[in-house]
VOPAGU-2260 file (C-alpha; in pm, 1 decimal, decimal comma):
REM VOPAGU-2260
SITE   aa  ch    i         X         Y         Z
SITE  MET   A    0   -5380,7    9906,4  -12690,4
SITE  SER   A    1   -5378,1    9526,1  -12683,9
SITE  ASP   A    2   -5689,5    9320,8  -12751,1
SITE  ASN   A    3   -5715,4    9208,2  -12388,5
SITE  VAL   A    4   -5738,2    9565,7  -12254,4
SITE  ARG   A    5   -6018,5    9809,9  -12318,6
SITE  VAL   A    6   -6131,5   10144,9  -12184,1
SITE  ILE   A    7   -6491,8   10210,3  -12084,0
SITE  LYS   A    8   -6567,9   10579,8  -12123,2
SITE  ASN   A    9   -6816,4   10760,5  -11898,8
SITE  ALA   A   10   -6883,2   10460,2  -11678,3
SITE  THR   A   11   -7081,4   10504,4  -11358,4
SITE  CYS   A   12   -6957,3   10457,2  -11003,7
SITE  THR   A   13   -7229,4   10305,4  -10784,9
SITE  PHE   A   14   -7040,7   10316,7  -10455,5
SITE  CYS   A   15   -7224,9   10615,9  -10306,9
SITE  GLY   A   16   -7521,9   10839,3  -10378,2
SITE  CYS   A   17   -7316,3   11080,6  -10591,9
SITE  VAL   A   18   -7329,6   10817,4  -10871,6
SITE  CYS   A   19   -7057,0   10993,4  -11068,8
SITE  ASP   A   20   -7094,3   10902,1  -11436,1
SITE  ASP   A   21   -6766,4   11031,0  -11574,6
SITE  MET   A   22   -6540,2   10735,5  -11493,9
SITE  ASN   A   23   -6290,5   10616,1  -11754,6
SITE  LEU   A   24   -6216,3   10254,6  -11666,4
SITE  THR   A   25   -5918,6   10057,3  -11796,2
SITE  VAL   A   26   -6017,1    9690,6  -11795,4
SITE  ASP   A   27   -5789,3    9386,7  -11817,1
SITE  LEU   A   28   -6018,5    9136,2  -11988,4
SITE  ASP   A   29   -5785,6    8839,8  -11930,5
SITE  GLU   A   30   -5776,0    8886,9  -11555,2
SITE  LYS   A   31   -6127,2    9030,3  -11543,9
SITE  ARG   A   32   -6037,9    9329,5  -11332,8
SITE  ILE   A   33   -6022,6    9706,7  -11354,4
SITE  THR   A   34   -5667,4    9834,7  -11338,6
SITE  LYS   A   35   -5737,7   10207,1  -11351,3
SITE  ALA   A   36   -6035,8   10427,8  -11267,2
SITE  GLU   A   37   -5978,2   10776,2  -11401,5
SITE  ASN   A   38   -6174,1   11057,8  -11228,4
SITE  ALA   A   39   -6274,6   10834,7  -10936,6
SITE  CYS   A   40   -6231,8   10950,3  -10576,6
SITE  VAL   A   41   -6044,9   10735,6  -10325,3
SITE  LEU   A   42   -6364,5   10544,2  -10244,8
SITE  GLY   A   43   -6448,6   10494,3  -10611,4
SITE  ARG   A   44   -6100,0   10371,6  -10696,0
SITE  ALA   A   45   -6123,5   10109,3  -10423,1
SITE  TRP   A   46   -6472,6   10012,4  -10542,1
SITE  PHE   A   47   -6348,3    9950,0  -10895,6
SITE  THR   A   48   -5994,5    9819,4  -10856,3
SITE  GLN   A   49   -6066,7    9582,2  -10568,7
SITE  HIS   A   50   -6338,1    9409,2  -10766,8
SITE  HIS   A   51   -6229,1    9085,8  -10932,3
SITE  GLY   A   52   -6454,2    8895,4  -11169,2
SITE  GLY   A   53   -6332,4    8542,3  -11114,1
SITE  GLY   A   54   -6588,6    8272,1  -11039,2
SITE  ASN   A   55   -6425,3    8126,6  -10728,5
SITE  ARG   A   56   -6748,7    8110,2  -10526,6
SITE  PRO   A   57   -7052,0    7889,6  -10586,1
SITE  ALA   A   58   -7327,8    8067,2  -10776,8
SITE  ALA   A   59   -7586,7    7916,9  -10543,3
SITE  MET   A   60   -7592,9    7731,0  -10211,4
SITE  VAL   A   61   -7870,2    7572,5  -10006,7
SITE  GLY   A   62   -7795,3    7480,0   -9647,5
SITE  GLY   A   63   -7423,7    7530,1   -9706,9
SITE  ARG   A   64   -7426,2    7287,9  -10001,1
SITE  GLU   A   65   -7348,3    7396,5  -10356,8
SITE  VAL   A   66   -7644,8    7351,2  -10588,4
SITE  SER   A   67   -7760,6    7470,3  -10927,4
SITE  VAL   A   68   -7915,6    7814,5  -10956,6
SITE  GLU   A   69   -8245,2    7651,5  -11056,7
SITE  GLU   A   70   -8251,5    7436,5  -10743,9
SITE  ALA   A   71   -8177,2    7737,2  -10524,1
SITE  VAL   A   72   -8450,7    7940,9  -10695,5
SITE  GLU   A   73   -8700,5    7661,6  -10624,2
SITE  GLU   A   74   -8600,0    7647,5  -10257,2
SITE  ALA   A   75   -8622,1    8025,1  -10222,2
SITE  ALA   A   76   -8963,7    8037,1  -10388,6
SITE  GLN   A   77   -9097,7    7759,8  -10165,8
SITE  ILE   A   78   -8976,9    7939,4   -9852,9
SITE  LEU   A   79   -9133,7    8270,5   -9952,3
SITE  ALA   A   80   -9461,5    8129,5  -10083,4
SITE  ASN   A   81   -9522,2    7923,0   -9768,1
SITE  ALA   A   82   -9420,6    8185,7   -9512,0
SITE  ARG   A   83   -9688,2    8363,6   -9309,6
SITE  PHE   A   84   -9495,1    8690,5   -9262,1
SITE  PRO   A   85   -9200,7    8707,6   -9506,5
SITE  ILE   A   86   -8986,2    9019,6   -9531,2
SITE  THR   A   87   -8782,9    9160,6   -9819,3
SITE  TYR   A   88   -8503,2    9397,5   -9723,1
SITE  GLY   A   89   -8206,0    9579,6   -9879,7
SITE  MET   A   90   -8221,2    9665,2  -10252,3
SITE  SER   A   91   -8008,8    9980,2  -10221,1
SITE  ASP   A   92   -7715,5    9825,5  -10410,2
SITE  SER   A   93   -7920,9    9680,7  -10694,3
SITE  THR   A   94   -8053,0    9822,7  -11019,1
SITE  CYS   A   95   -8401,4    9967,9  -11047,2
SITE  GLU   A   96   -8491,0    9676,6  -11274,3
SITE  ALA   A   97   -8405,1    9431,1  -10994,4
SITE  GLN   A   98   -8590,2    9643,6  -10740,7
SITE  ARG   A   99   -8907,5    9618,6  -10949,5
SITE  GLN   A  100   -8889,5    9240,4  -10925,3
SITE  ALA   A  101   -8849,6    9259,2  -10547,7
SITE  VAL   A  102   -9162,9    9473,3  -10521,8
SITE  ALA   A  103   -9355,6    9220,0  -10731,5
SITE  ILE   A  104   -9239,4    8928,8  -10513,9
SITE  SER   A  105   -9351,8    9106,1  -10196,5
SITE  ASP   A  106   -9687,4    9181,6  -10356,1
SITE  TYR   A  107   -9746,3    8820,0  -10464,2
SITE  ILE   A  108   -9661,2    8672,9  -10123,8
SITE  GLY   A  109   -9840,6    8940,2   -9920,0
SITE  GLY   A  110   -9515,6    9015,9   -9742,4
SITE  ASN   A  111   -9324,0    9311,7   -9606,6
SITE  LEU   A  112   -9097,7    9533,5   -9820,0
SITE  ASP   A  113   -8827,5    9756,2   -9677,5
SITE  THR   A  114   -8498,7    9915,7   -9782,4
SITE  THR   A  115   -8190,1   10045,1   -9604,9
SITE  THR   A  116   -8358,7   10385,8   -9610,4
SITE  SER   A  117   -8536,0   10282,3   -9290,9
SITE  VAL   A  118   -8205,2   10287,3   -9101,5
SITE  CYS   A  119   -8057,2   10601,6   -9259,0
SITE  HIS   A  120   -8275,1   10867,7   -9423,9
SITE  GLY   A  121   -8606,1   10710,0   -9331,4
SITE  PRO   A  122   -8692,0   11009,5   -9110,5
SITE  THR   A  123   -8635,7   11231,5   -9414,3
SITE  GLY   A  124   -8887,2   11026,4   -9610,9
SITE  ILE   A  125   -9141,2   11074,1   -9332,6
SITE  ALA   A  126   -9066,5   11448,0   -9326,5
SITE  PHE   A  127   -9116,3   11472,6   -9704,4
SITE  GLU   A  128   -9471,8   11347,7   -9663,1
SITE  GLY   A  129   -9551,6   11589,3   -9383,6
SITE  VAL   A  130   -9369,4   11902,1   -9497,8
SITE  GLY   A  131   -9285,9   11873,7   -9868,2
SITE  GLU   A  132   -8954,9   11949,1  -10034,9
SITE  SER   A  133   -8801,3   12244,1  -10214,0
SITE  THR   A  134   -8564,8   12055,5  -10438,5
SITE  ALA   A  135   -8306,3   12081,4  -10715,7
SITE  THR   A  136   -8063,6   11864,6  -10906,9
SITE  LEU   A  137   -7693,6   11861,5  -10825,1
SITE  GLY   A  138   -7640,5   12026,3  -11162,4
SITE  GLU   A  139   -7854,2   12323,0  -11057,7
SITE  ILE   A  140   -7666,1   12347,5  -10729,8
SITE  LYS   A  141   -7333,0   12337,0  -10912,9
SITE  ASN   A  142   -7435,8   12606,2  -11160,6
SITE  ARG   A  143   -7632,2   12839,5  -10933,1
SITE  ALA   A  144   -7576,4   12793,9  -10558,5
SITE  ASP   A  145   -7372,4   13069,7  -10391,7
SITE  LEU   A  146   -7454,9   12956,3  -10035,6
SITE  LEU   A  147   -7405,8   12593,0   -9935,4
SITE  ILE   A  148   -7499,1   12468,8   -9588,4
SITE  PHE   A  149   -7378,9   12117,4   -9505,3
SITE  TRP   A  150   -7560,2   11992,2   -9195,4
SITE  GLY   A  151   -7492,9   11670,6   -9003,8
SITE  GLY   A  152   -7251,1   11512,4   -9247,7
SITE  ASN   A  153   -6885,6   11469,9   -9336,2
SITE  PRO   A  154   -6868,2   11471,1   -9719,2
SITE  ALA   A  155   -6489,1   11492,1   -9726,9
SITE  GLU   A  156   -6479,1   11129,4   -9613,7
SITE  SER   A  157   -6819,9   10992,2   -9713,5
SITE  HIS   A  158   -6880,9   11168,0  -10049,3
SITE  PRO   A  159   -6551,4   11329,4  -10162,0
SITE  ARG   A  160   -6676,7   11432,5  -10505,9
SITE  LEU   A  161   -6977,4   11612,8  -10362,1
SITE  PHE   A  162   -6725,6   11889,7  -10290,8
SITE  THR   A  163   -6510,7   11856,6  -10600,6
SITE  ARG   A  164   -6766,9   11779,6  -10872,5
SITE  TYR   A  165   -7107,3   11901,6  -10764,1
SITE  ALA   A  166   -7141,6   12148,0  -10483,5
SITE  LEU   A  167   -6842,1   12349,8  -10371,6
SITE  ILE   A  168   -6530,8   12369,9  -10587,1
SITE  PRO   A  169   -6651,2   12340,6  -10949,9
SITE  LYS   A  170   -6715,4   12646,3  -11163,5
SITE  GLY   A  171   -7076,5   12685,1  -11270,5
SITE  LEU   A  172   -7279,0   12875,8  -11526,7
SITE  HIS   A  173   -7367,8   13146,0  -11274,8
SITE  ILE   A  174   -7073,8   13073,7  -11040,6
SITE  PRO   A  175   -6782,7   13139,6  -11279,0
SITE  ASN   A  176   -6514,0   13142,6  -11010,5
SITE  GLY   A  177   -6619,1   12826,5  -10832,5
SITE  LYS   A  178   -6543,8   12823,7  -10461,9
SITE  LYS   A  179   -6448,5   13193,8  -10465,3
SITE  ASP   A  180   -6809,5   13276,7  -10554,5
SITE  ARG   A  181   -6961,3   13057,1  -10285,4
SITE  THR   A  182   -6995,4   13063,8   -9908,7
SITE  ALA   A  183   -6979,3   12721,6   -9746,6
SITE  VAL   A  184   -7123,3   12665,1   -9397,8
SITE  LEU   A  185   -7073,4   12340,9   -9207,3
SITE  ILE   A  186   -7296,1   12262,1   -8908,5
SITE  ASP   A  187   -7209,8   11958,3   -8699,8
SITE  VAL   A  188   -7160,5   11836,0   -8344,5
SITE  ARG   A  189   -6785,1   11793,1   -8392,9
SITE  ARG   A  190   -6497,4   11914,0   -8603,5
SITE  SER   A  191   -6469,7   11666,8   -8890,0
SITE  PRO   A  192   -6226,1   11647,4   -9184,5
SITE  SER   A  193   -6481,2   11850,8   -9383,3
SITE  VAL   A  194   -6435,5   12159,6   -9163,7
SITE  PRO   A  195   -6122,2   12297,7   -9339,7
SITE  VAL   A  196   -6310,6   12350,2   -9668,3
SITE  ALA   A  197   -6588,9   12550,7   -9501,3
SITE  ASP   A  198   -6587,3   12928,5   -9466,9
SITE  ILE   A  199   -6798,8   12907,5   -9151,5
SITE  PHE   A  200   -6814,6   12621,7   -8900,2
SITE  ILE   A  201   -7097,6   12614,1   -8648,2
SITE  GLN   A  202   -7072,7   12354,1   -8374,7
SITE  VAL   A  203   -7410,5   12261,8   -8231,6
SITE  LYS   A  204   -7457,4   12065,9   -7911,2
SITE  PRO   A  205   -7545,1   11697,5   -7966,2
SITE  GLY   A  206   -7919,5   11651,0   -7977,1
SITE  ALA   A  207   -7996,2   12021,7   -8019,9
SITE  ASP   A  208   -8035,1   12038,6   -8399,3
SITE  PHE   A  209   -8410,6   12085,3   -8378,2
SITE  GLU   A  210   -8382,2   12378,6   -8139,1
SITE  LEU   A  211   -8125,1   12546,3   -8365,2
SITE  LEU   A  212   -8342,3   12492,4   -8671,3
SITE  TRP   A  213   -8647,9   12630,1   -8494,0
SITE  ALA   A  214   -8454,6   12938,3   -8383,9
SITE  LEU   A  215   -8347,8   12993,2   -8746,0
SITE  ARG   A  216   -8709,9   12960,1   -8859,7
SITE  ALA   A  217   -8823,4   13206,7   -8595,5
SITE  LEU   A  218   -8572,2   13470,5   -8703,0
SITE  VAL   A  219   -8651,4   13417,4   -9071,1
SITE  LYS   A  220   -9017,4   13482,2   -8989,5
SITE  GLY   A  221   -8930,9   13798,3   -8795,6
SITE  ALA   A  222   -8989,3   13663,4   -8446,1
SITE  LYS   A  223   -8759,2   13732,3   -8154,0
SITE  VAL   A  224   -8527,0   13468,8   -8011,6
SITE  ASP   A  225   -8400,5   13486,7   -7655,6
SITE  PRO   A  226   -8018,9   13495,1   -7616,2
SITE  SER   A  227   -8053,3   13194,6   -7383,4
SITE  ILE   A  228   -8076,4   12983,7   -7700,7
SITE  GLU   A  229   -7698,5   12952,9   -7671,3
SITE  GLU   A  230   -7733,2   12752,9   -7349,4
SITE  LYS   A  231   -7945,9   12495,0   -7530,4
SITE  THR   A  232   -7771,9   12478,5   -7868,6
SITE  GLY   A  233   -7416,2   12593,6   -7800,9
SITE  VAL   A  234   -7457,9   12853,9   -8076,9
SITE  SER   A  235   -7475,9   13223,6   -7991,6
SITE  LEU   A  236   -7769,2   13437,8   -8101,1
SITE  ALA   A  237   -7526,0   13659,2   -8294,5
SITE  THR   A  238   -7405,8   13359,7   -8497,4
SITE  ILE   A  239   -7761,5   13245,5   -8562,8
SITE  THR   A  240   -7864,6   13597,0   -8670,3
SITE  ASP   A  241   -7566,4   13624,0   -8904,1
SITE  LEU   A  242   -7654,7   13290,9   -9067,2
SITE  VAL   A  243   -8016,2   13400,3   -9114,8
SITE  GLU   A  244   -7901,5   13719,0   -9286,7
SITE  ARG   A  245   -7672,6   13521,7   -9517,9
SITE  MET   A  246   -7954,2   13281,6   -9605,4
SITE  LYS   A  247   -8204,6   13558,1   -9679,2
SITE  THR   A  248   -7966,2   13759,4   -9897,5
SITE  CYS   A  249   -7803,1   13484,0  -10105,5
SITE  ARG   A  250   -7912,0   13433,0  -10466,9
SITE  PHE   A  251   -7946,1   13053,6  -10448,1
SITE  GLY   A  252   -7900,1   12858,3  -10127,6
SITE  ALA   A  253   -7885,7   12485,3  -10066,3
SITE  PHE   A  254   -7902,3   12264,5   -9758,6
SITE  LEU   A  255   -7719,8   11933,0   -9802,1
SITE  PHE   A  256   -7790,8   11726,5   -9492,3
SITE  GLY   A  257   -7674,7   11389,6   -9370,3
SITE  MET   A  258   -7755,3   11122,1   -9115,9
SITE  GLY   A  259   -7627,0   11340,3   -8835,6
SITE  LEU   A  260   -7965,4   11507,1   -8863,2
SITE  THR   A  261   -8182,5   11198,5   -8914,3
SITE  MET   A  262   -8028,7   10939,1   -8682,6
SITE  THR   A  263   -8003,7   11158,3   -8372,9
SITE  ARG   A  264   -8253,6   11295,4   -8123,1
SITE  GLY   A  265   -8544,9   11445,1   -8313,4
SITE  ARG   A  266   -8515,7   11229,5   -8625,9
SITE  HIS   A  267   -8799,0   11319,9   -8867,0
SITE  PHE   A  268   -8871,8   11636,2   -8668,1
SITE  ASN   A  269   -8517,4   11753,4   -8747,5
SITE  ALA   A  270   -8556,6   11678,5   -9117,6
SITE  GLY   A  271   -8900,9   11836,8   -9121,1
SITE  ALA   A  272   -8771,0   12152,6   -8955,2
SITE  LEU   A  273   -8491,7   12185,5   -9211,1
SITE  LEU   A  274   -8727,8   12126,7   -9504,4
SITE  ALA   A  275   -8970,1   12382,3   -9359,9
SITE  LEU   A  276   -8684,6   12630,8   -9315,7
SITE  ALA   A  277   -8593,6   12592,7   -9684,6
SITE  SER   A  278   -8957,7   12665,2   -9775,4
SITE  ASP   A  279   -8964,3   12969,3   -9543,3
SITE  LEU   A  280   -8654,9   13110,5   -9713,2
SITE  ASN   A  281   -8821,6   13099,9  -10053,9
SITE  LYS   A  282   -9012,6   13412,7   -9951,4
SITE  PHE   A  283   -8680,2   13598,5   -9975,5
SITE  THR   A  284   -8465,4   13404,9  -10224,8
SITE  HIS   A  285   -8438,7   13061,7  -10385,8
SITE  PHE   A  286   -8349,9   12786,8  -10138,5
SITE  VAL   A  287   -8345,4   12407,9  -10174,2
SITE  ALA   A  288   -8274,4   12110,0   -9949,9
SITE  LYS   A  289   -8138,1   11768,6  -10045,2
SITE  PRO   A  290   -8046,9   11466,5   -9831,1
SITE  VAL   A  291   -7697,3   11329,1   -9892,0
SITE  ARG   A  292   -7760,2   10960,1   -9957,7
SITE  GLY   A  293   -7521,4   10674,1   -9888,8
SITE  HIS   A  294   -7571,5   10364,4  -10104,2
SITE  GLY   A  295   -7539,8   10392,7  -10479,9
SITE  ASN   A  296   -7905,3   10327,0  -10558,9
SITE  VAL   A  297   -8088,4   10381,3  -10231,8
SITE  THR   A  298   -8262,2   10675,8  -10399,6
SITE  GLY   A  299   -8365,4   10440,8  -10678,8
SITE  ALA   A  300   -8515,1   10200,2  -10426,1
SITE  ASP   A  301   -8720,7   10483,1  -10277,2
SITE  ASN   A  302   -8836,3   10589,8  -10623,4
SITE  VAL   A  303   -8925,8   10240,2  -10743,6
SITE  ASN   A  304   -9115,7   10164,6  -10423,6
SITE  SER   A  305   -9291,6   10500,0  -10434,1
SITE  TRP   A  306   -9418,6   10478,2  -10789,4
SITE  SER   A  307   -9509,1   10110,3  -10741,0
SITE  THR   A  308   -9682,0   10132,7  -10402,8
SITE  GLY   A  309   -9710,9   10498,7  -10305,9
SITE  TYR   A  310   -9457,1   10462,7  -10023,8
SITE  PRO   A  311   -9074,2   10464,0  -10012,7
SITE  PHE   A  312   -8999,6   10196,7   -9747,0
SITE  GLY   A  313   -9159,0   10007,4   -9457,4
SITE  ILE   A  314   -9441,2    9870,7   -9677,4
SITE  ASN   A  315   -9673,0    9582,3   -9594,6
SITE  PHE   A  316   -9889,1    9385,0   -9843,0
SITE  SER   A  317  -10054,5    9137,2   -9605,4
SITE  ARG   A  318  -10402,9    9283,6   -9656,6
SITE  GLY   A  319  -10376,8    9276,1  -10033,7
SITE  PHE   A  320  -10281,2    9641,0  -10071,2
SITE  PRO   A  321   -9975,6    9842,9   -9963,6
SITE  ARG   A  322   -9968,3    9998,1   -9615,9
SITE  PHE   A  323   -9695,6   10225,0   -9477,0
SITE  ASN   A  324   -9608,7   10247,1   -9109,4
SITE  PRO   A  325   -9246,0   10300,3   -8998,4
SITE  GLY   A  326   -9182,3   10128,1   -8667,5
SITE  GLU   A  327   -9444,4    9864,3   -8741,0
SITE  PHE   A  328   -9331,6    9756,7   -9089,2
SITE  THR   A  329   -8960,5    9846,7   -9085,2
SITE  THR   A  330   -8728,7    9547,0   -9088,5
SITE  ALA   A  331   -8513,6    9623,7   -8785,8
SITE  ASP   A  332   -8828,5    9653,9   -8573,5
SITE  LEU   A  333   -9002,1    9347,8   -8718,7
SITE  LEU   A  334   -8699,6    9128,8   -8654,2
SITE  ALA   A  335   -8640,2    9267,6   -8305,5
SITE  ARG   A  336   -9000,7    9180,5   -8215,6
SITE  GLY   A  337   -8960,7    8832,6   -8364,4
SITE  GLU   A  338   -9252,0    8867,5   -8607,2
SITE  ALA   A  339   -9102,0    8766,8   -8943,1
SITE  ASP   A  340   -9079,6    8398,6   -9034,5
SITE  ALA   A  341   -8871,5    8427,5   -9356,1
SITE  ALA   A  342   -8641,0    8687,5   -9508,4
SITE  LEU   A  343   -8523,9    8781,0   -9856,9
SITE  ILE   A  344   -8214,1    9000,2   -9820,4
SITE  ILE   A  345   -8093,0    9175,8  -10135,6
SITE  ALA   A  346   -7741,7    9324,8  -10148,2
SITE  SER   A  347   -7745,2    9413,9   -9779,2
SITE  ASP   A  348   -7593,0    9286,3   -9456,2
SITE  PRO   A  349   -7836,4    9342,1   -9167,1
SITE  ALA   A  350   -7671,8    9072,9   -8953,9
SITE  SER   A  351   -7364,0    9294,8   -8922,0
SITE  ASN   A  352   -7538,6    9611,7   -8808,0
SITE  PHE   A  353   -7887,7    9541,7   -8670,6
SITE  SER   A  354   -7960,2    9514,5   -8300,0
SITE  LYS   A  355   -7877,8    9191,8   -8115,4
SITE  PRO   A  356   -8244,7    9086,3   -8078,5
SITE  ALA   A  357   -8299,7    9142,5   -8452,6
SITE  VAL   A  358   -7992,9    8939,7   -8549,6
SITE  GLU   A  359   -8081,3    8660,3   -8308,5
SITE  HIS   A  360   -8423,9    8628,8   -8467,2
SITE  LEU   A  361   -8271,7    8639,6   -8816,0
SITE  LYS   A  362   -8069,6    8330,7   -8718,6
SITE  LYS   A  363   -8390,9    8142,6   -8633,6
SITE  ILE   A  364   -8572,6    8187,1   -8965,2
SITE  PRO   A  365   -8494,5    8077,6   -9322,7
SITE  VAL   A  366   -8297,1    8355,0   -9492,6
SITE  ILE   A  367   -8240,8    8401,1   -9866,1
SITE  VAL   A  368   -7948,3    8625,4   -9961,4
SITE  LEU   A  369   -7841,6    8778,4  -10291,2
SITE  ASP   A  370   -7500,2    8942,9  -10273,1
SITE  PRO   A  371   -7182,5    8968,7  -10485,6
SITE  LYS   A  372   -6961,6    8908,4  -10181,7
SITE  PRO   A  373   -6970,1    8696,1   -9865,9
SITE  THR   A  374   -7124,6    8874,9   -9568,9
SITE  VAL   A  375   -7223,4    8798,5   -9211,7
SITE  THR   A  376   -7581,2    8760,8   -9335,2
SITE  SER   A  377   -7488,3    8525,5   -9619,6
SITE  GLU   A  378   -7309,8    8299,7   -9369,5
SITE  LEU   A  379   -7635,8    8232,5   -9186,4
SITE  ALA   A  380   -7849,2    8207,0   -9501,3
SITE  ARG   A  381   -8053,4    7901,0   -9586,5
SITE  VAL   A  382   -8028,0    7997,6   -9956,6
SITE  ALA   A  383   -7736,9    8209,1  -10082,0
SITE  PHE   A  384   -7688,9    8342,4  -10434,5
SITE  THR   A  385   -7364,3    8497,9  -10555,4
SITE  THR   A  386   -7463,2    8774,0  -10795,8
SITE  ALA   A  387   -7291,2    9006,7  -11040,8
SITE  THR   A  388   -7196,4    9355,3  -10918,9
SITE  TYR   A  389   -7426,3    9624,7  -11051,7
SITE  GLY   A  390   -7249,7    9893,6  -11250,7
SITE  ILE   A  391   -6934,0    9686,4  -11292,7
SITE  ASN   A  392   -7084,5    9369,3  -11440,8
SITE  THR   A  393   -7447,2    9451,1  -11514,0
SITE  GLU   A  394   -7632,7    9721,7  -11700,1
SITE  GLY   A  395   -7948,8    9886,2  -11578,7
SITE  THR   A  396   -8069,1   10208,1  -11420,0
SITE  VAL   A  397   -7980,4   10380,0  -11093,4
SITE  TYR   A  398   -8091,3   10708,7  -10938,1
SITE  ARG   A  399   -7843,4   10969,0  -10821,3
SITE  MET   A  400   -7924,8   11115,2  -10480,4
SITE  ASP   A  401   -8093,9   11413,4  -10648,6
SITE  ASP   A  402   -8345,9   11177,0  -10817,1
SITE  VAL   A  403   -8178,9   11188,5  -11159,7
SITE  PRO   A  404   -8184,6   10844,4  -11331,4
SITE  ILE   A  405   -7856,4   10728,9  -11485,0
SITE  THR   A  406   -7787,3   10436,0  -11717,5
SITE  LEU   A  407   -7505,3   10199,8  -11621,1
SITE  ARG   A  408   -7222,1   10101,8  -11855,4
SITE  PRO   A  409   -7073,5    9771,4  -11732,6
SITE  ALA   A  410   -6699,9    9711,0  -11760,5
SITE  PHE   A  411   -6698,1    9334,1  -11811,8
SITE  GLU   A  412   -6926,5    9033,4  -11774,4
SITE  SER   A  413   -6952,5    8827,4  -11458,7
SITE  PRO   A  414   -6979,5    8447,4  -11436,0
SITE  TYR   A  415   -7264,6    8507,2  -11192,8
SITE  PRO   A  416   -7624,6    8605,2  -11273,6
SITE  SER   A  417   -7755,5    8951,2  -11196,2
SITE  ASP   A  418   -7993,9    9035,1  -10911,5
SITE  GLU   A  419   -8261,6    9101,2  -11170,6
SITE  THR   A  420   -8217,9    8755,5  -11326,2
SITE  ILE   A  421   -8244,3    8573,5  -10991,3
SITE  LEU   A  422   -8532,7    8783,4  -10861,8
SITE  THR   A  423   -8724,6    8743,9  -11187,6
SITE  ALA   A  424   -8689,4    8365,9  -11163,5
SITE  ILE   A  425   -8802,5    8366,9  -10799,4
SITE  LYS   A  426   -9095,7    8593,8  -10885,4
SITE  ASN   A  427   -9213,3    8368,4  -11167,7
SITE  ARG   A  428   -9195,7    8055,9  -10950,2
SITE  VAL   A  429   -9361,9    8229,2  -10653,7
SITE  ARG   A  430   -9644,8    8341,5  -10880,0
SITE  GLU   A  431   -9701,2    7979,4  -10987,0
SITE  LEU   A  432   -9696,0    7852,5  -10628,7
SITE  VAL   A  433   -9930,0    8121,3  -10499,3
SITE  ALA   A  434  -10171,3    8072,5  -10789,5
SITE  GLY   A  435  -10176,4    7695,2  -10730,9
SITE  ARG   A  436  -10229,2    7737,6  -10357,4
SITE  ASP   A  437  -10510,5    7987,5  -10401,9
SITE  ALA   A  438  -10676,5    7771,8  -10666,7
SITE  GLY   A  439  -10677,2    7487,0  -10414,8
SITE  GLY   A  440  -10853,4    7704,5  -10160,2
SITE  ALA   A  441  -10571,9    7705,9   -9905,8
SITE  LYS   A  442  -10513,8    8076,4   -9878,0
SITE  LYS   A  443  -10251,9    8206,4   -9640,0
SITE  VAL   A  444  -10383,9    8394,2   -9337,6
SITE  ALA   A  445  -10161,1    8697,4   -9273,9
C-alpha cells in the first residue's frame, strides 16, 4: 500500500442511529477522500465516499462576508449574550463533547435548548417519563430475541443494517440459525420495502395505532375485546389474538418502533401504550422496546441533556434552572409563535423542514449556524461556521440508538475546526460577556 493511502479499521458510521462501528475505510490522503467503505450499507457508503475534505468554503462568515474564526466567534457570542430569548437547536449530528458545550452556553445565557428529538421521537421521550421502559442493547436483541415486532418504520430503507447486523438476519448466541430461529412481524399503515423480510405483515388503519395497542394490552391482561375492533383498526380480532399468543409464548421479544408511531395521531399516547404493553408482557416472558432513532447521535444529545439538566429536549434556563415543557419550549413551536430573538443552530437545517411561520420568523432574527455543508439555514445565517464532519474528521463520543456509547475513529483531518472547538470558544466568550454584564448590574430580564 502506498504512503498516500491508508485503511482505518473498525471506524464508525455516524449517518444513522445504528452507529455501526465495524467499517474498514480506505482513505486517499492526497485527495482527502474515502474511496472504499467496507461493511457499510448503501446509506453508509454514500455518507463516506461523498465526503470530500477540501477547504473550498470559508471557515467563517458574518453577514455573507468571509472573516476569521475569531471574529465570527466574537459576533456569535455578542448575539447570544445580548439576546432576551435565545434558542439553541440541533446537536444530533455532533459529538457528545460538542453537545456538552451547547448545554453550557444555553445555561450561561438563560436560553432555550432543544434537539431534533422534538420533531421525531420527542413523544417517546415524554412516554418514557410517564410509563418507563423495558430496555435492552442491540447486542442482547441480536443474541436472544426470537420475536421481533417492527412497528411504524421502514428499516429496509432507513436503517438497512438493523436487519442485517443487529436484529433479524444475524446468528446469535441463543439464536444459532439467525432468521430461521426468529419470527419477524411488521406493523404499518402501508406495504413498505421492509414487508418482504417479515414473516407476518399487519396493516393497521392510519391513526388507529393506539386502539390496536390497547386491544393487545387488553388481551394480554385477559380482558375481552369486541370483534368490532376490526372496523376501527383494520385488523381482525383473530389476527390480534394470534399476535398476543406469539408475544406471550416467545422466549425474548422486542418492539422496534419508528416515527410512524410518534408523528401520527396519538403521538406520546401511542409510544406510552407500546411501552406499557412491553411491561405487561414481562409477566409472561422477557420483552423489551426500543425506538429506532434517525440521526447518528440524536441519542447522545438526549443523554447529554438528560444527565446535564434532567430532561432530554425542550429545556428552558430563563429562570436560572432547567424547565421542561414540550410545546412551550420546543423550537418549532417557539419560532412559529415568534418568541425567540436569536438562534444557535448546530448541525441541523430547520429552515428546510419547519413550518412556514417558524421559517419566516427564523429569517427575522440573527442566526448562528455550525454545519459541515451549506444548507437552507446557513444561507440565511448572520454568522456561519463551516465545521469538520464528526466521525470522518473528528474524534469524540456518540451514542448508538440503544444508549451504548461508542468512540469515533476519524479517517483524516479537516481544514475546518470541529463543533466542539467552535462551541467551546463561544462558551468562553459568552461567559466573559455575561459575567461583565452582571457585574455592572445590567441583568437580562427573561
